[in-house]
C-alpha positions, 0 to 999 in steps of 0.5 A: 316848218317846210317852205311854201312856194306860191305858184300860178296857173295857168301856164305860170313861169313858176312852174319851173320852180316847183320842179327846181324844188323837186331836184333839190331833194328837200321837202316843201309845201305849195299854194296853188293860185288862179292868176285870172282871179285869185291873184287879182283879189285885194287880199292877195296884196298881203302876199304880194302887193304887185299881184304876181307870182311866184311868191315864197314863205321861207322856213321862218315864216318870212314872205318875199317874192321874185323869181330870181330871189326864190332861185337864190333861196334854193341855191343857197340850200343846195348843199349837195350842188344838185342844181347849182355850183360853187358860188365862186366857180365859173359855172356858177357865173355862167349859170346866173348869166343864163338866169338873168337873161331868161328872167329879164329880156327873154321873159319880158318879150311875151309881155305884148302877147299877155297884154293883148290876150287879157285886154278888156274891153278888147281893141282888135287893131291894138291887139294885132299891133301888140302881137305883131310887135311882141312876135318880133321881140320873142323871135329875136330873143329865141335867136339870142338864146339859141346862139348861147346854147352849147352842145350839152344836154342841158343849159349847164352840162349833163344835168338840169340846174336852176337855169333850166328851171327858169326856162322851162316855165317860160319856153312854153309860152312860144307854143301857147302864143303861136309865135313860131314853130319850135323847129326854128331853133333846133338846139332849143327844141331839143333842150325843151324836149329833154326838160319836159320829159324830166320826171320833176317837170312832168310832176310840176305840170300835172300839179299846175294842171290840177291833176294827180302827179305820176309819182309822190314827189317831195311836196308835203301838200298844198296850203289853201290861199286863204290859210296862207294870207291869214297866216303870213300876209302882211 
């Protein structure tokens, strides 16, 4: 069977993993989950008890979660090293350094904004404080990432890798939460533009939005969430 990526919308960080599967060049399936409703259902806990995306079903039907674990699965099957490197190489170490930074402090910096957005019932004073504090963290993490970037077109050279996939799903949150202008970080802004112009990323965004992609891609179809839970849920 083809592996299945459970990815979330709207604006899920898992969008980048869809692009990574396209870059990998092997067939796969998807399960599209509304993070504001379906992901919160009690039945979803059978796939991920923490009610989060992404989740993944391997070729053998094993279910596991977390971006870094799914990225490792992809890396281990990247026989042609399209989006990764020899595991013992310095390039691999550097790629994993980027991935770890992006998946921890960079992503977590946006947490106050998401908490403020989803607060129910609303507390305007607390929401304002969360956004102000969160903006400081987001800006600081963007400053760090800008300083880490070199002169290459992508994070690790002339082609996108798994590190770019981890970045592209999260970087757009800067605009969504209106924290600051992209132009404040010119190298990062240029990188984002290149990634967001990539056909695989455009394909992933179209799927996320429920639209028809501009090209067929390698996705062999979507599995309904109910079917996924009934078949693979614990």
